[in-house]
VOKE-63564 format. One record per residue (C-alpha): x, y, z; residue in three letters. Coordinates in steps of 0.2 Angstrom, whole numbers, plus 2048, in hexadecimal, padded with zeros to 3 digits. Example, Ala and Ser with C-alpha at 12.3 -4.5 7.8 and 13.67 -1.06 7.14 Angstrom:
// VOKE-63564
(site (83E,7EA,827),"ALA")
(site (844,7FB,824),"SER")
// end
This chain:
// VOKE-63564
(site (A5F,EAF,6AB),"MET")
(site (A65,E9F,6A3),"ILE")
(site (A67,E9B,691),"TYR")
(site (A68,E88,68E),"VAL")
(site (A70,E80,67F),"GLU")
(site (A6A,E6F,67B),"TYR")
(site (A79,E65,673),"VAL")
(site (A79,E55,669),"GLN")
(site (A89,E4C,663),"ARG")
(site (A8A,E48,650),"ASP")
(site (A8E,E35,650),"ARG")
(site (A9A,E38,642),"HIS")
(site (AA4,E44,64C),"MET")
(site (AB1,E3B,657),"PRO")
(site (AAE,E3C,669),"ILE")
(site (ABF,E43,66D),"GLU")
(site (ABC,E52,661),"ILE")
(site (AAA,E55,668),"PHE")
(site (AB1,E55,67A),"ARG")
(site (ABF,E60,675),"ALA")
(site (AB4,E6E,66F),"PHE")
(site (AA4,E6A,679),"GLY")
(site (AAB,E73,689),"ASP")
(site (AA8,E83,67F),"GLN")
(site (AB8,E8B,685),"ALA")
(site (AB9,E96,675),"ALA")
(site (AAB,EA0,67C),"TRP")
(site (AB2,EAC,68A),"ASP")
(site (AA7,EBB,68A),"ASP")
(site (AA6,EC1,69C),"PRO")
(site (A93,EC5,69A),"ASN")
(site (A8F,EB2,69A),"ASP")
(site (A94,EA5,6A6),"ARG")
(site (A93,E93,6A2),"LEU")
(site (A8C,E8C,6B3),"VAL")
(site (A88,E7A,6AD),"LEU")
(site (A8E,E70,69F),"ASN")
(site (A87,E5E,6A0),"ILE")
(site (A85,E4E,696),"GLY")
(site (A79,E40,698),"ARG")
(site (A82,E31,6A0),"THR")
(site (A7F,E1F,69D),"LEU")
(site (A71,E23,691),"ARG")
(site (A66,E28,6A0),"LEU")
(site (A5B,E37,69A),"GLY")
(site (A53,E3F,68B),"PRO")
(site (A5A,E46,67B),"HIS")
(site (A62,E53,678),"PRO")
(site (A70,E4A,683),"ALA")
(site (A7A,E5A,687),"TYR")
(site (A75,E6A,68F),"MET")
(site (A7F,E7A,693),"ALA")
(site (A78,E87,69F),"PHE")
(site (A7E,E99,69B),"TRP")
(site (A7A,EA6,6A9),"LYS")
(site (A79,EB8,6A3),"CYS")
(site (A71,EC7,6AB),"ALA")
(site (A63,EC9,69D),"HIS")
(site (A60,EBB,691),"VAL")
(site (A56,EC6,684),"MET")
(site (A64,ED3,684),"ARG")
(site (A71,EC6,681),"ARG")
(site (A67,EBE,673),"LEU")
(site (A68,ECF,66A),"ASP")
(site (A7B,ED1,66E),"GLU")
(site (A7F,EBF,669),"TRP")
(site (A76,EC1,658),"GLU")
(site (A80,ED1,655),"GLU")
(site (A90,EC8,65A),"HIS")
(site (A8E,EB9,64F),"PHE")
(site (A8B,EC4,640),"ARG")
(site (A9B,ECD,643),"SER")
(site (AAB,ECC,639),"ASP")
(site (AB4,EC7,649),"HIS")
(site (AA8,EB8,64C),"ALA")
(site (AA9,EB2,63A),"LEU")
(site (ABC,EB1,63C),"LYS")
(site (ABD,EAA,64D),"ASP")
(site (AC5,E99,64B),"ALA")
(site (AC0,E92,65C),"GLY")
(site (AAE,E97,65B),"GLU")
(site (AAD,E90,649),"ASN")
(site (AB5,E80,64E),"ALA")
(site (AA9,E7E,65D),"THR")
(site (A99,E81,652),"HIS")
(site (AA0,E74,645),"LYS")
(site (AA3,E66,652),"THR")
(site (A95,E68,65E),"ILE")
(site (A82,E67,659),"TRP")
(site (A79,E75,662),"LEU")
(site (A68,E6E,65E),"SER")
(site (A5D,E78,669),"ASP")
(site (A5D,E86,676),"ALA")
(site (A51,E8E,683),"GLY")
(site (A50,E9D,68E),"CYS")
(site (A4C,E9B,6A0),"PHE")
(site (A49,EA5,6B0),"ASP")
(site (A53,E9E,6BF),"GLU")
(site (A47,E9C,6CD),"VAL")
(site (A53,E93,6D8),"VAL")
(site (A66,E96,6D8),"GLU")
(site (A6F,E8A,6E3),"GLY")
(site (A81,E86,6E5),"PRO")
(site (A8B,E82,6D5),"MET")
(site (A8A,E70,6D0),"ALA")
(site (A99,E65,6D5),"ASP")
(site (AA2,E61,6C6),"ALA")
(site (AA6,E50,6CD),"LYS")
(site (A94,E4C,6D2),"GLY")
(site (A86,E44,6C9),"LEU")
(site (A79,E50,6C2),"GLN")
(site (A67,E4B,6C3),"TYR")
(site (A5B,E56,6B8),"VAL")
(site (A48,E56,6BA),"GLU")
(site (A3E,E5D,6AC),"PHE")
(site (A2C,E64,6B1),"PHE")
(site (A1F,E6F,6A9),"GLN")
(site (A19,E7C,6B5),"ALA")
(site (A0A,E85,6AE),"PRO")
(site (A0B,E98,6AE),"ALA")
(site (9FF,E9B,6BC),"GLU")
(site (A0B,E92,6C8),"VAL")
(site (A16,EA1,6CF),"ALA")
(site (A29,E9F,6CF),"ASN")
(site (A28,EA1,6E2),"GLU")
(site (A1E,E91,6E3),"ALA")
(site (A29,E88,6D8),"VAL")
(site (A38,E8D,6E2),"ALA")
(site (A30,E88,6F3),"ALA")
(site (A2B,E77,6EC),"HIS")
(site (A3D,E73,6E7),"PHE")
(site (A45,E7A,6F6),"LYS")
(site (A39,E6F,701),"ALA")
(site (A3E,E60,6F7),"ARG")
(site (A50,E64,6F9),"ALA")
(site (A4E,E63,70B),"GLY")
(site (A48,E51,70A),"LYS")
(site (A58,E4C,700),"HIS")
(site (A67,E51,70A),"PRO")
(site (A73,E47,6FF),"LYS")
(site (A6F,E52,6F0),"GLY")
(site (A71,E64,6EC),"VAL")
(site (A64,E6E,6E3),"LEU")
(site (A6F,E79,6D6),"ASN")
(site (A62,E81,6CB),"HIS")
(site (A4F,E82,6C8),"VAL")
(site (A4B,E8A,6B7),"VAL")
(site (A3B,E8F,6AE),"ARG")
(site (A3A,E92,69C),"ARG")
(site (A36,EA3,696),"ILE")
(site (A26,EA2,68C),"GLY")
(site (A28,E94,680),"LEU")
(site (A3A,E97,67C),"LEU")
(site (A40,E85,680),"ALA")
(site (A3C,E74,679),"PRO")
(site (A2B,E6F,680),"SER")
(site (A30,E5E,685),"ALA")
(site (A3E,E64,690),"MET")
(site (A34,E72,698),"GLY")
(site (A3A,E78,6A9),"ASP")
(site (A48,E70,6B2),"MET")
(site (A4F,E6D,6C3),"ALA")
(site (A62,E68,6C5),"VAL")
(site (A68,E5E,6D4),"TRP")
(site (A79,E57,6D8),"THR")
(site (A7C,E47,6E1),"PHE")
(site (A8C,E3F,6E5),"PRO")
(site (A88,E2E,6DD),"ASP")
(site (A7A,E23,6D7),"TYR")
(site (A77,E1B,6E8),"VAL")
(site (A74,E2D,6EF),"ALA")
(site (A68,E31,6E0),"LEU")
(site (A5D,E22,6E3),"GLU")
(site (A52,E2A,6F0),"ALA")
(site (A4C,E38,6E5),"ILE")
(site (A49,E2C,6D7),"LEU")
(site (A3D,E22,6E2),"ARG")
(site (A35,E32,6E9),"GLU")
(site (A22,E31,6E6),"GLU")
(site (A1A,E41,6DE),"HIS")
(site (A08,E46,6E0),"ALA")
(site (A01,E4B,6D0),"GLU")
(site (A03,E5E,6CE),"GLY")
(site (A0A,E6C,6C3),"PRO")
(site (A1C,E68,6C9),"LEU")
(site (A1C,E56,6C7),"THR")
(site (A2C,E50,6BD),"PRO")
(site (A27,E4A,6AC),"THR")
(site (A39,E42,6A8),"MET")
(site (A4A,E43,6AF),"ALA")
(site (A5C,E3E,6AB),"GLY")
(site (A6D,E3B,6B2),"ALA")
(site (A7C,E46,6AD),"TYR")
(site (A8E,E49,6AF),"ARG")
(site (A99,E58,6AC),"ARG")
(site (A9D,E59,699),"PHE")
(site (AAB,E4D,695),"GLY")
(site (AA8,E42,6A4),"ARG")
(site (A97,E3A,69D),"GLU")
(site (A97,E28,699),"ILE")
(site (A90,E25,687),"LEU")
// end
């Protein structure tokens, strides 16, 4: 399962400080793995402009454990965690099932995120098959993740997501120009992203 944090930058916070803490290195619990931490680049995409994908064995169990942790004396006194929460604006979050787990995103690549709204009656297997078939048509890209929100626990405008990695914008162009038949898996919006800290504001 995937927990996604949607992050915004407070414009009053110097970018150097935001980037220093936005990699979230202060969080080192082995039960959580940061599999993707990306920022919208060249203003191509929706807000919130940053997303961090945390992989954990069971999101709901982790939500209970995280709340217990953040109420603890240890967390209240943790300088690194407190500094992180003061310098990055964790504006929203969502809980997702991962229906396609591909290779880890290349940190030097260009991430392309498609947002879609799959209705509940479309099975996860159908969603996975659809995106894997599309991946076969775009050999210059790598399909990294396809996630579906659990219930309504994610911003509705963002909905479900497919994350791809391309080597550059020229390689990306083919998928941008792809024609989509109207259907439940048609992308509703998309954005271009770089690894956190490499994004162009």
